[in-house]
C-alpha positions in Angstrom: 25.3 -36.5 -29.3 28.1 -33.8 -28.4 28.9 -32.4 -25.1 28.6 -28.7 -25.3 31.1 -25.7 -24.2 29.8 -22.7 -25.9 27.1 -21.5 -23.3 25.4 -18.9 -25.8 21.6 -18.9 -25.8 21.3 -20.1 -29.4 23.9 -22.7 -28.4 22.6 -24.3 -25.5 18.9 -23.1 -24.9 17.8 -20.6 -22.6 17.7 -22.7 -19.4 21.4 -24.1 -19.8 22.5 -20.2 -20.8 20.7 -18.8 -17.7 22.7 -21.5 -15.2 26.0 -20.7 -16.9 25.4 -16.7 -16.4 24.5 -17.3 -12.7 27.4 -19.5 -12.2 29.7 -16.7 -13.8 28.1 -14.1 -11.6 29.1 -16.0 -8.5 25.5 -17.7 -7.6 25.9 -21.4 -6.4 24.5 -23.6 -9.1 25.1 -27.5 -8.9 27.7 -28.6 -11.5 25.9 -29.4 -14.8 26.9 -30.3 -18.3 25.0 -29.5 -21.6 24.4 -32.2 -24.6 23.2 -31.5 -28.1 21.6 -34.0 -30.6 22.9 -34.5 -34.2 19.8 -34.9 -36.0 17.8 -31.4 -35.4 19.7 -29.6 -38.0 19.4 -32.7 -41.1 17.4 -31.5 -43.7 15.1 -34.6 -43.7 14.3 -34.1 -40.2 13.2 -30.4 -40.8 11.2 -31.5 -43.9 9.5 -34.2 -42.1 8.4 -31.8 -39.1 7.0 -29.2 -41.9 5.1 -31.9 -43.4 3.8 -33.3 -40.0 2.4 -29.8 -38.9 1.0 -29.0 -42.4 -1.1 -32.3 -42.4 -2.5 -31.3 -38.9 -3.3 -27.6 -39.6 -5.2 -28.9 -42.7 -7.5 -31.2 -40.4 -6.2 -34.7 -41.5 -4.8 -35.3 -38.0 -5.6 -35.3 -34.3 -3.2 -33.8 -31.7 -2.7 -37.3 -30.2 -2.0 -39.2 -33.8 0.5 -36.3 -34.6 2.3 -36.7 -31.0 2.4 -40.7 -31.5 4.1 -40.3 -35.1 6.6 -37.8 -33.9 7.6 -39.5 -30.8 7.9 -42.7 -33.0 10.2 -41.1 -35.6 12.5 -39.2 -32.7 12.9 -42.5 -30.7 14.1 -44.1 -33.9 16.6 -40.7 -34.6 17.5 -41.2 -30.8 18.8 -44.6 -31.4 21.0 -43.6 -34.3 22.7 -41.0 -32.0 26.3 -41.6 -31.1 26.4 -41.9 -27.3 30.1 -41.7 -26.9 30.0 -38.2 -25.2 27.1 -39.4 -22.6 29.2 -42.7 -21.9 32.4 -40.7 -21.6 30.6 -38.5 -19.0 29.3 -41.6 -17.3 32.4 -43.2 -17.0 34.1 -39.9 -15.4 31.5 -39.7 -13.0 30.5 -43.1 -12.2 29.6 -44.0 -8.5 30.0 -40.2 -7.4 26.4 -38.8 -8.0 23.1 -39.2 -8.9 21.8 -36.7 -11.4 18.8 -34.5 -12.7 18.1 -34.8 -16.3 16.6 -31.5 -17.5 15.3 -29.9 -21.1 17.1 -26.8 -22.4 14.9 -26.1 -25.6 15.8 -23.5 -27.6 12.0 -22.3 -27.2 11.9 -22.7 -23.6 12.0 -20.1 -20.5 11.3 -17.3 -22.9 9.8 -14.0 -21.5 6.7 -14.5 -23.9 6.5 -18.6 -23.5 8.0 -20.4 -20.7 6.9 -23.9 -21.4 7.0 -24.6 -17.6 6.2 -28.1 -17.0 5.6 -29.1 -20.7 8.8 -31.1 -20.8 10.1 -33.9 -18.8 12.5 -33.6 -15.9 14.0 -36.9 -14.1 15.4 -36.4 -10.7 17.8 -38.6 -8.8 18.9 -40.6 -11.9 21.6 -43.4 -11.6 24.6 -43.3 -14.0 23.5 -46.3 -15.5 20.0 -44.8 -16.4 21.4 -41.5 -17.9 20.5 -42.8 -21.7 17.0 -43.6 -20.9 16.4 -40.6 -19.1 17.8 -38.3 -21.8 15.4 -40.3 -24.3 12.5 -39.5 -22.0 13.2 -35.9 -22.1 13.8 -35.7 -25.7 10.4 -37.5 -26.3 8.4 -35.1 -24.1 9.3 -32.4 -26.7 6.3 -34.0 -28.6 3.8 -34.6 -26.1 0.4 -33.6 -26.9 0.5 -30.7 -24.3 3.6 -29.5 -25.7 2.4 -29.6 -29.2 -0.5 -27.6 -28.4 1.8 -25.1 -26.6 3.9 -24.5 -29.7 0.5 -23.9 -32.0 -1.1 -21.6 -29.4 2.3 -19.5 -29.5 2.7 -19.4 -33.3 5.7 -21.8 -33.1 6.6 -23.8 -36.1 7.7 -27.6 -35.3 10.7 -27.1 -37.4 12.0 -24.2 -35.4 12.1 -26.3 -31.9 15.4 -27.7 -30.9 16.1 -29.6 -27.8 19.4 -29.7 -25.5 19.9 -31.6 -22.4 21.0 -30.8 -19.3 22.4 -33.3 -16.8 23.1 -31.6 -13.7 24.5 -32.9 -10.0 21.2 -33.9 -8.1 21.1 -31.6 -4.6 18.7 -33.6 -2.5 17.8 -30.3 -0.5 16.3 -30.2 2.8 14.1 -27.2 1.7 13.2 -26.3 -1.6 10.6 -24.0 -3.3 10.0 -21.3 -6.1 10.9 -17.4 -5.9 8.7 -15.2 -8.0 10.2 -11.6 -8.1 7.0 -10.5 -9.1 3.5 -11.7 -8.2 2.5 -13.9 -11.4 -1.0 -12.9 -10.9 0.0 -9.3 -11.7 1.1 -7.3 -8.6 4.5 -6.3 -9.9 6.4 -4.9 -6.8 5.2 -8.0 -4.6 7.8 -11.1 -4.4 6.4 -14.3 -3.2 8.5 -17.3 -1.9 6.8 -20.8 -1.9 8.8 -23.5 0.2 8.2 -27.0 1.4 10.4 -29.8 2.9 12.2 -31.9 0.4 12.9 -31.2 -3.3 11.2 -28.9 -5.4 9.2 -32.0 -7.1 7.3 -32.2 -4.0 5.9 -28.8 -4.2 5.2 -28.7 -8.0 3.2 -32.0 -7.4 1.5 -30.7 -4.2 2.7 -33.6 -2.2 4.4 -31.8 0.7 2.5 -28.8 2.7 4.0 -25.6 1.8 4.6 -21.9 3.3 4.1 -18.8 1.2 6.1 -16.0 2.1 5.1 -12.3 0.7 7.4 -9.8 0.5 7.3 -6.0 -0.3 11.1 -4.9 -0.5 10.5 -1.1 -0.5 8.5 -1.3 2.9 10.9 -3.8 4.3 7.9 -5.9 5.0 6.8 -9.6 5.1 4.5 -12.1 6.1 3.8 -15.8 5.8 1.2 -18.1 5.4 1.6 -21.7 6.8 -0.2 -25.0 5.9 -0.4 -28.3 7.8 3.1 -29.1 8.9 4.8 -26.7 6.6 8.3 -25.3 7.5 9.0 -21.6 8.6 12.1 -20.0 7.0 14.7 -18.7 9.4 15.6 -14.9 9.1 18.9 -15.9 7.7 17.5 -18.2 4.9 15.1 -15.3 4.0 17.9 -12.7 3.7 19.8 -15.1 1.6 16.9 -15.9 -0.5 16.2 -12.2 -1.2 19.9 -11.2 -1.7 20.0 -14.1 -4.4 17.0 -13.0 -5.9 18.4 -9.4 -6.0 21.5 -10.9 -7.8 19.0 -12.9 -10.5 17.2 -9.8 -11.2 20.3 -7.7 -11.9 21.2 -10.2 -14.4 18.2 -11.1 -16.4 15.7 -8.3 -15.3 12.9 -7.7 -12.7 10.5 -10.6 -13.2 11.8 -14.0 -12.6 11.0 -17.4 -11.6 13.5 -18.9 -9.7 13.7 -22.6 -8.5 16.3 -23.1 -5.4 17.0 -25.5 -2.9 18.8 -25.6 0.8 21.2 -28.6 1.9 23.1 -28.2 5.1 22.6 -24.5 4.9 23.8 -24.0 1.7 21.7 -21.8 -0.9 21.7 -23.4 -4.4 20.0 -22.2 -7.6 18.6 -24.7 -9.8 17.0 -22.8 -12.5 15.9 -19.1 -13.3 13.4 -18.2 -16.1 11.2 -15.0 -16.6 7.6 -15.1 -15.5 5.3 -15.1 -18.3 1.8 -14.3 -19.1 1.6 -11.5 -16.7 -1.4 -9.4 -17.1 -1.3 -7.1 -20.0 -0.6 -3.0 -19.6 -1.6 -0.6 -18.3 0.0 -0.5 -15.1 -2.3 0.8 -12.2 -0.3 2.3 -9.2 -2.1 2.5 -5.7 -0.1 4.9 -3.4 -1.2 5.5 0.2 1.1 8.7 0.8 -1.1 11.4 2.7 -4.2 9.4 2.4 -3.0 7.1 5.0 -3.2 10.1 7.5 -7.1 10.3 6.8 -7.9 6.8 6.3 -5.4 4.7 8.5 -5.7 1.1 8.9 -8.7 -0.6 7.5 -12.0 0.7 6.4 -15.7 -0.5 6.0 -17.5 -0.5 2.5 -20.0 2.4 3.6 -16.9 4.6 4.2 -15.1 3.6 0.9 -18.2 4.1 -1.1 -19.0 7.4 0.5 -15.3 8.6 0.0 -15.2 7.3 -3.5 -18.1 9.3 -4.5 -16.8 12.2 -2.8 -13.4 12.3 -4.3 -15.1 11.8 -7.8 -17.5 14.7 -7.2 -14.7 16.9 -5.9 -12.4 16.4 -9.1 -15.2 16.6 -11.2 -16.0 20.0 -10.0 -12.1 21.1 -10.3 -12.2 19.8 -13.8 -15.5 21.7 -14.5 -13.6 24.8 -13.3 -10.7 24.5 -15.5 -12.8 23.1 -18.6 -16.0 25.1 -18.3 -18.1 24.1 -21.1 -15.8 21.7 -22.9 -18.2 18.6 -22.0 -16.4 16.3 -24.6 -13.1 16.5 -22.6 -14.9 16.4 -19.4 -16.6 13.4 -20.4 -13.3 11.9 -21.5 -12.1 12.2 -17.9 -15.3 10.8 -16.3 -13.4 7.2 -15.7 -10.9 9.0 -14.1 -13.2 11.0 -11.5 -14.6 7.7 -10.9 -11.3 6.1 -9.7 -9.4 8.7 -7.9 -8.9 6.1 -4.9 -8.9 2.4 -4.4 -9.7 -0.2 -1.8 -7.5 -3.2 -1.5 -8.0 -5.4 1.5 -10.0 -3.0 3.1 -7.4 0.1 2.8 -7.6 3.0 0.9 -5.2 3.9 -1.8 -4.7 6.8 -4.4 -5.2 5.7 -7.9 -2.1 7.9 -8.4 -2.1 7.2 -12.2 -5.2 9.2 -12.3 -4.0 12.1 -10.2 -1.1 12.7 -12.4 -3.5 12.7 -15.4 -5.4 15.7 -13.8 -2.3 17.4 -12.4 -1.2 17.3 -16.6 -3.9 19.8 -17.2 -2.5 22.2 -15.0 -0.2 24.7 -16.3 3.6 24.3 -15.4 2.4 20.5 -14.6 6.1 19.5 -15.1 7.2 22.1 -12.1 3.9 21.5 -10.0 4.2 17.9 -9.8 7.7 17.6 -7.8 6.5 20.1 -5.6 3.1 18.3 -5.1 4.8 14.9 -4.4 7.2 16.6 -1.8 4.4 18.2 0.0 2.3 14.8 0.3 5.4 12.8 1.0 5.4 10.7 -2.2 8.3 8.6 -1.7 8.5 7.0 -5.3 8.4 9.9 -7.4 8.7 8.2 -10.8 5.8 8.9 -13.1 4.7 6.9 -15.9 4.3 8.3 -19.5 0.6 10.1 -19.3 -0.4 12.2 -22.2 -3.4 14.6 -22.0 -4.6 15.3 -25.5 -6.3 19.0 -25.6 -5.7 21.9 -27.8 -3.3 24.7 -27.3 -6.1 27.4 -27.1 -8.0 24.9 -24.4 -4.7 24.7 -22.3 -4.5 28.6 -22.5 -7.8 28.9 -21.5 -7.2 26.6 -18.5 -4.0 28.4 -17.5 -6.0 31.7 -17.2 -8.8 30.1 -15.0 -6.6 28.3 -12.7 -4.4 31.4 -12.4 -7.5 33.3 -11.6 -8.8 30.7 -9.0 -5.0 30.6 -7.7 -5.0 34.2 -7.0 -8.7 34.3 -5.3 -7.9 31.1 -3.2 -8.0 32.6 0.2 -11.0 34.7 -0.4 -12.7 31.4 -1.8 -11.8 29.7 1.3 -12.8 32.3 3.8 -16.3 32.2 1.9 -16.4 28.3 1.8 -15.8 28.6 6.0 -18.7 31.0 6.2 -21.1 28.7 4.0 -19.9 26.1 6.1 -21.3 27.5 9.2 -24.7 28.1 7.3 -24.7 24.3 6.5 -23.9 23.3 9.9 -26.6 25.4 11.3 -29.1 23.8 8.9 -27.8 20.4 10.0 -28.6 21.3 13.8 -31.8 22.5 13.1 -33.0 19.7 11.0 -31.5 16.6 12.3 -33.3 14.5 14.9 -32.9 10.9 16.1 -36.8 10.3 15.4 -36.4 11.4 11.8 -37.9 8.8 9.3 -35.3 7.0 6.9 -36.7 9.0 4.2 -36.3 12.2 5.8 -32.6 11.5 6.8 -31.9 10.3 3.3 -33.4 13.7 2.0 -30.9 15.4 4.7 -28.3 13.3 3.6 -28.5 14.4 -0.1 -28.9 18.1 0.8 -25.9 18.2 2.7 -23.7 16.3 0.2 -24.9 18.5 -2.5 -24.5 21.8 -0.6 -20.9 20.8 0.2 -19.6 18.9 -2.9 -20.7 21.7 -5.4 -18.3 24.0 -4.0 -15.3 22.0 -2.2 -13.0 21.9 -5.1 -11.8 25.1 -3.9 -10.2 23.2 -1.3 -7.9 21.7 -3.9 -6.8 24.9 -5.4 -6.0 25.9 -1.7 -4.1 23.0 -1.5 -2.2 23.8 -4.5 -1.6 27.2 -3.0 -0.3 26.2 0.2 1.8 23.7 -1.8 3.2 26.0 -4.3 4.0 28.6 -2.1 5.7 26.5 0.8 7.9 24.8 -2.1 8.8 28.2 -3.5 9.9 29.1 0.1 12.0 25.9 0.5 13.6 27.0 -2.6 15.0 30.5 -1.5 15.3 29.7 2.3 17.8 27.3 4.0 15.7 23.7 5.0 16.4 24.5 8.7 14.6 28.0 8.3 11.6 26.7 6.6 10.3 25.2 9.7 10.5 28.5 11.6 8.9 30.8 8.4 5.9 28.6 8.6 5.2 28.3 12.5 3.0 30.2 14.5 -0.1 30.3 12.1 -2.5 32.6 13.7 -5.9 30.8 14.9 -5.0 27.8 13.5 -8.3 25.3 13.5 -6.4 22.0 14.1 -5.1 23.4 17.7 -8.5 24.8 18.8 -10.0 21.4 20.0 -7.4 20.6 22.1 -6.9 24.5 23.7 -10.8 24.5 24.4 -10.7 21.2 26.2 -7.9 21.9 28.2 -9.5 25.0 29.3 -12.3 22.9 30.4 -9.9 20.3 32.2 -8.1 23.3 33.9 -11.4 24.6 35.4 -12.3 21.5 36.6 -8.9 21.2 38.5 -9.8 24.6 40.2 -10.2 24.0 44.1 -13.8 25.3 43.8 -15.0 22.7 41.6 -13.7 19.9 43.7 -17.1 18.5 44.1 -17.9 18.8 40.3 -14.4 17.2 39.8 -15.2 14.0 41.8 -18.3 13.5 39.7 -16.4 13.6 36.5 -14.1 11.3 38.1 -16.6 8.8 39.0 -19.0 8.8 36.1 -19.6 5.6 34.2 -20.1 4.7 30.8 -23.6 3.9 31.3 -24.8 7.5 32.8 -22.0 9.7 30.7 -24.4 10.4 27.9 -27.5 11.0 30.0 -25.2 13.3 32.4 -23.9 15.4 29.6 -27.2 16.0 28.0 -29.0 16.9 31.1 -26.9 18.3 33.6 -27.1 22.0 34.3 -23.6 22.8 35.8 -22.0 25.6 33.8 -18.9 23.2 33.1 -21.4 20.6 31.7 -22.6 23.3 29.6 -19.2 24.0 28.5 -18.9 20.4 27.6 -22.1 20.4 25.4 -20.9 23.2 23.7 -17.2 21.7 23.1 -19.2 18.4 21.7 -21.5 20.7 19.3 -18.0 22.6 18.0 -15.5 19.8 18.3 -17.1 16.5 18.9 -16.3 14.9 15.8 -12.4 15.5 16.4 -11.1 12.1 17.1 -8.4 9.8 16.2 -9.4 8.3 12.5 -12.3 10.7 12.5 -12.9 10.6 8.6 -13.9 6.6 8.9 -17.7 6.5 9.5 -17.6 3.5 11.7 -15.2 5.3 14.4 -16.4 6.2 17.7 -16.4 10.0 18.4 -17.1 12.3 21.5 -20.4 13.0 19.7 -21.4 9.5 19.0 -19.9 7.9 22.0 -19.8 10.8 24.8 -18.2 8.6 27.2 -14.9 8.6 25.5 -14.7 12.5 26.2 -15.4 11.9 29.9 -12.4 9.2 29.8 -10.1 11.6 28.2 -10.8 14.1 30.7 -10.4 11.6 33.7 -6.9 10.9 32.1 -5.9 14.5 31.6 -7.1 15.3 35.4 -4.5 12.8 36.7 -1.7 14.8 34.8 0.1 17.9 36.3 -1.4 21.6 35.3 1.5 22.3 33.4 0.5 19.6 30.6 -2.6 21.7 30.4 -1.9 24.0 26.9 -4.2 26.4 26.3 -2.2 28.4 23.4 0.4 27.7 21.2 3.9 27.7 21.8 4.9 28.4 18.3 5.5 32.2 17.8 5.6 33.5 14.0 9.2 34.7 12.9 10.2 38.4 12.4 9.9 39.8 9.1 12.7 38.8 7.0 14.8 41.6 5.3 14.0 40.0 2.0 10.5 41.0 0.4 10.5 38.0 -1.5 10.9 35.7 1.7 8.2 37.7 3.5 5.6 37.2 0.5 6.1 33.6 0.1 5.9 33.4 3.7 2.4 35.2 4.1 1.2 33.3 1.5 2.3 29.8 2.6 0.9 30.4 6.1 -2.5 31.4 4.7 -2.8 28.5 2.6 -1.9 26.2 5.5 -4.2 27.9 7.6 -7.3 27.4 5.3 -6.0 23.8 4.6 -6.4 23.2 8.5 -9.6 24.9 8.7 -11.1 22.8 5.7 -9.9 19.8 7.4 -11.9 20.4 10.7 -14.8 21.5 8.4 -14.4 18.2 6.5 -14.3 16.2 9.9 -17.7 17.9 10.9 -19.1 16.9 7.4 -18.2 13.4 8.4 -19.5 13.7 11.8 -23.0 14.8 10.1 -22.9 11.8 7.8 -21.9 9.6 10.7 -24.9 10.7 12.8 -27.3 10.1 9.6 -26.0 6.6 9.0 -26.1 5.6 12.7 -29.5 6.8 12.9 -30.6 4.9 9.6 -29.1 1.7 11.1 -31.2 2.0 14.2 -34.2 2.7 12.0 -33.5 -0.7 10.3 -33.1 -2.4 13.3 -36.6 -1.6 14.4 -37.9 -2.9 11.4 -35.7 -6.1 11.8 -34.0 -5.3 8.7 -30.2 -5.4 10.1 -29.3 -7.2 13.4 -27.6 -4.4 14.9 -27.5 -0.4 13.9 -23.5 -0.9 13.7 -23.8 -3.4 10.7 -25.1 -0.3 8.3 -21.0 0.4 8.1 -20.9 -3.0 6.3 -23.2 -2.0 3.6 -22.0 0.4 0.8 -24.3 3.4 0.4 -26.0 1.9 -2.5 -27.4 -1.3 -0.7 -28.1 0.8 2.1 -30.7 3.1 0.1 -31.8 -0.5 -1.5 -32.2 -1.8 1.8 -34.2 1.3 3.1 -36.4 0.9 -0.1 -37.8 -2.5 1.2 -36.1 -4.5 -1.7 -35.6 -8.1 -1.2 -32.1 -8.0 0.3 -32.7 -11.1 2.6 -29.4 -12.3 2.1 -27.6 -9.2 3.0 -27.1 -10.0 7.1 -24.9 -13.2 5.9 -23.0 -10.8 3.5 -22.6 -8.6 6.3 -20.8 -11.2 8.3 -18.5 -12.4 5.5 -17.5 -8.5 5.4 -16.7 -8.3 9.0 -14.8 -11.5 8.9 -12.8 -10.3 5.6 -12.2 -7.1 7.7 -10.8 -9.0 10.6 -8.4 -10.9 8.3 -7.5 -8.0 6.3 -6.2 -6.1 9.5 -3.6 -8.8 9.9 -2.0 -8.0 6.6 0.8 -5.2 6.5 0.1 -2.1 5.3 1.7 -1.7 2.1 2.6 1.9 1.0 2.3 1.3 -2.6 0.8 -1.8 -4.9 1.6 -1.7 -8.5 -0.7 -3.9 -10.8 -0.2 -4.9 -14.5 -3.8 -5.4 -15.5 -6.8 -5.6 -13.0 -6.5 -4.5 -9.3 -7.2 -7.7 -7.2 -7.2 -8.5 -3.6 -5.6 -11.3 -1.4 -7.6 -13.8 0.6 -5.0 -15.4 3.1 -6.1 -18.2 5.3 -3.6 -18.2 7.9 -1.3 -15.0 8.5 1.1 -16.4 11.2 3.5 -13.4 11.5 4.4 -10.2 10.2 8.1 -9.6 9.7 10.7 -6.9 8.8 14.3 -6.9 7.9 16.1 -6.2 11.1 18.6 -3.5 11.7 21.0 -2.9 14.4 21.6 0.5 13.1 22.0 3.4 15.5 21.2 6.4 13.4 18.3 7.2 11.9 17.2 9.9 9.0 14.0 11.5 8.1 12.6 14.9 7.3 12.8 17.3 10.3 9.5 19.2 10.5 9.8 21.0 14.0 12.7 22.6 15.6 14.4 21.1 18.8 16.5 18.2 20.3 15.1 16.4 22.7 15.9 13.0 24.6 13.2 10.5 25.8 11.8 7.2 26.0 10.2 5.7 23.0 6.4 5.0 22.9 5.6 3.1 19.6 1.8 3.5 18.9 0.5 0.9 16.5 -3.2 1.3 17.7 -4.2 4.7 18.8 -7.6 3.5 20.3 -5.6 1.3 22.6 -3.2 4.3 24.1 -4.3 7.1 26.4 -2.8 10.6 27.1 -1.1 9.3 30.5 1.0 6.8 28.4 2.0 9.5 26.1 3.2 12.0 28.7 6.7 13.1 28.5 7.5 10.5 25.8 8.8 10.3 22.1 5.9 8.8 20.2 7.0 6.8 17.1 4.0 5.7 14.9 3.3 5.1 11.2 1.4 8.3 10.8 -1.2 10.7 12.7 -4.3 12.4 11.8 -6.0 15.4 13.3 -7.5 13.3 15.9 -4.2 12.6 17.5 -3.9 16.2 18.7 -5.0 15.2 22.3 -2.4 12.7 22.6 0.4 14.9 20.7 -0.1 17.6 23.2 1.3 15.5 26.1 4.3 14.3 24.1 8.0 15.3 24.3 8.4 14.4 20.6 7.1 12.5 17.4 8.5 10.1 14.9 6.2 9.2 12.0 6.9 6.9 9.1 4.9 8.9 6.6 4.5 12.5 6.2 6.0 15.7 4.8 6.7 19.4 5.7 2.9 20.0 5.4 1.5 16.8 6.9 -0.5 16.9 10.0 2.1 15.6 12.2 4.5 18.4 10.9 1.9 21.2 11.6 0.5 20.5 14.9 4.4 19.6 16.3 5.6 22.9 15.1 2.2 24.6 17.0 3.0 22.6 20.2 6.6 23.5 20.0 7.8 19.7 20.1 10.3 18.3 18.0 9.1 16.2 15.0 10.6 14.1 12.3 8.5 12.2 9.6 9.4 10.0 6.7 11.4 7.7 8.9 11.5 4.3 7.2 10.1 1.3 9.3 10.6 3.7 12.5 7.7 1.2 14.4 9.7 -1.9 13.7 13.1 -0.5 14.6 12.6 1.3 17.6 10.9 -0.4 20.8 8.8 1.1 23.5 11.0 2.1 26.4 14.3 2.7 24.6 15.9 6.2 25.1 16.4 7.9 21.7 17.5 11.7 20.9 15.7 13.4 17.9 16.7 16.5 16.2 13.4 18.0 14.9 15.5 20.4 12.7 18.0 18.0 10.9 15.5 14.9 10.9 18.3 13.1 12.7 17.6 10.3 15.4 20.0 8.6 17.4 19.8 5.5 19.8 21.0 6.1 23.3 22.2 3.3 25.9 20.1 5.2 28.7 19.1 8.7 29.7 22.6 9.8 30.9 24.3 8.5 27.4 25.7 11.7 26.0 28.0 9.9 23.5 
């Protein structure tokens, strides 16, 4: 045997070479030495191994018999070795340490085959027992499980060589494994498994363990404990994340790292690539923009509905581009069906599929960056996507898209007109007394009428994005906000202005008696009062519900309670607003359109951008009304099923998919469905505890988490004083922070004169935002709802501020600059530093 000093991978094996590289890069690795055996390069040994493998593969041997013969042969070879190097090492170290004895095979810890757990490791080895432990490690090279692993991976016996690592034994307080990618195939998720004592206790399930899940890009993590498992301190977690970053800088992004802490010192014990990750292709889920429409968790009914809607709309867009090219259309069918995905009850774009369709567009290389910017997509890298269509087809697509693009404003105006006809048809047809079959028929009617023409909204989105993007290129950033503010008759503002007119009327002295009625009305009496009372103001309230009753926070989730489905929520909002001063009642936009520029190019781009934005907002409100119709249909279906004793309560309908609901209605035997509904309710409650990660990158199939105990959500803390985001609405204000995690738990009185800090907003937040002094959102872009509404309200806003809800706290004083996107922490309201 020889003690080696050359630490090249081919000279000492992957494990030893990796230890040496980490030590050279400044990581704390326990002292170690590496030893080789003399016999692995001997001709007679190589011939023997080749003969034994051939005999096994011809079927003349069993795996166990082969293992016994190889171990017997190499035990004899080992006893013939010169142990001088081991004895010299022992004399030098005698009495100072115990050791770990580990393998470092030349085939081990490879990116394609790790051999994890295949070879023997001995811990706490006394100096006098080193030779015996080395022998045990050598013979483990030929145990049956290792032989099977060689043959499965196409490795011949004569190719395998073993080196042995003798390493100072660190008897750690806490030990564990750090995976820099989830081995199941979630590439941008890191896992730490940690337990008390040395690592063998964790591997052998002898101690309770804690698993920490980390998404570095979001700076979010949570942990799950079991029994008496330990909890990492913030300092320990930060040290581990720093260590993992250094290891991946050396070896690559997907590593399996063993570590231990002793007396607050972190030691790296070994590092190897994670192997056997699921195969390509990579699937990327991203919640940019869509999280504004579907924040938090959603129910199965909502997801099944929107999945069909997205598929139909994009299928319509593709038909607009490809016309009668049925073969190409058919090839895109899997793409249409998977435009979105749901993971742990949260909705994401399957962004690969979006890019695939965007590549059909002319000038896609120029359009995609604009699309990313307008939707607030933070990770702008695009995996290689090829869309194979002929040159003549591309030219036809270009002509059709350009034509649709030019006609977008006219098409959107027609869509608005058609929608009013659809809405009128629904109001005339829908009744709570309708049978299930009649409701189903109405559902299919509305769905068909809407979806067959709704793809024009995608053309209009592109219209708004392109002209706003071009405006950003010809105008300084600080001027773009002003150029696209003051949009005439913007639909998103109408609900709040109309409601404030009602509240203003109630506040008038001649209506004091009516105000007392409104202020005292209870939840039990609200619906009947609104439906039957003849007072002119109540009639205004009824008209408001008829026109805007579906506008509410989280309005595109079918399970959301709206003013139409739960009228008392509107009464509550009115009651809260009546407590505010009349100056808080805005009945018109504060934003004003800028004067015409001397540059005709700017004027042309501005006019088209504002037209696109205007129709984008009107289509959002119309979409809200569609969801309101569907919500009423589904709730009424639920009530019908309760009467038939097929559901326990009407709200259970939201925990069915559309297919299940219609199957249930057709009286199929789904007797176990109520049990399944209870499971889904419980799962959604658990999913709500998981952090909302902005992007999930899967190798292979999408999968969900099934956590048992989520103890805490953590974030990497910071003491920074300034934050930077995208300024969307000019103005500088100082005020106290109101962090809004759950919009349903906040009222307008709490938001009055505060700077709201939230993850994102949706159109239904408009009632809350009218009372705010400013708005900061973690998500968003220049065309996000937060940006558009804040510009019309004339309040400063900053979006795309990472971890704003974690870094800022309710009650602290800040200053925001809605033009530059700069946010400053203040000591108090008088801090002018």
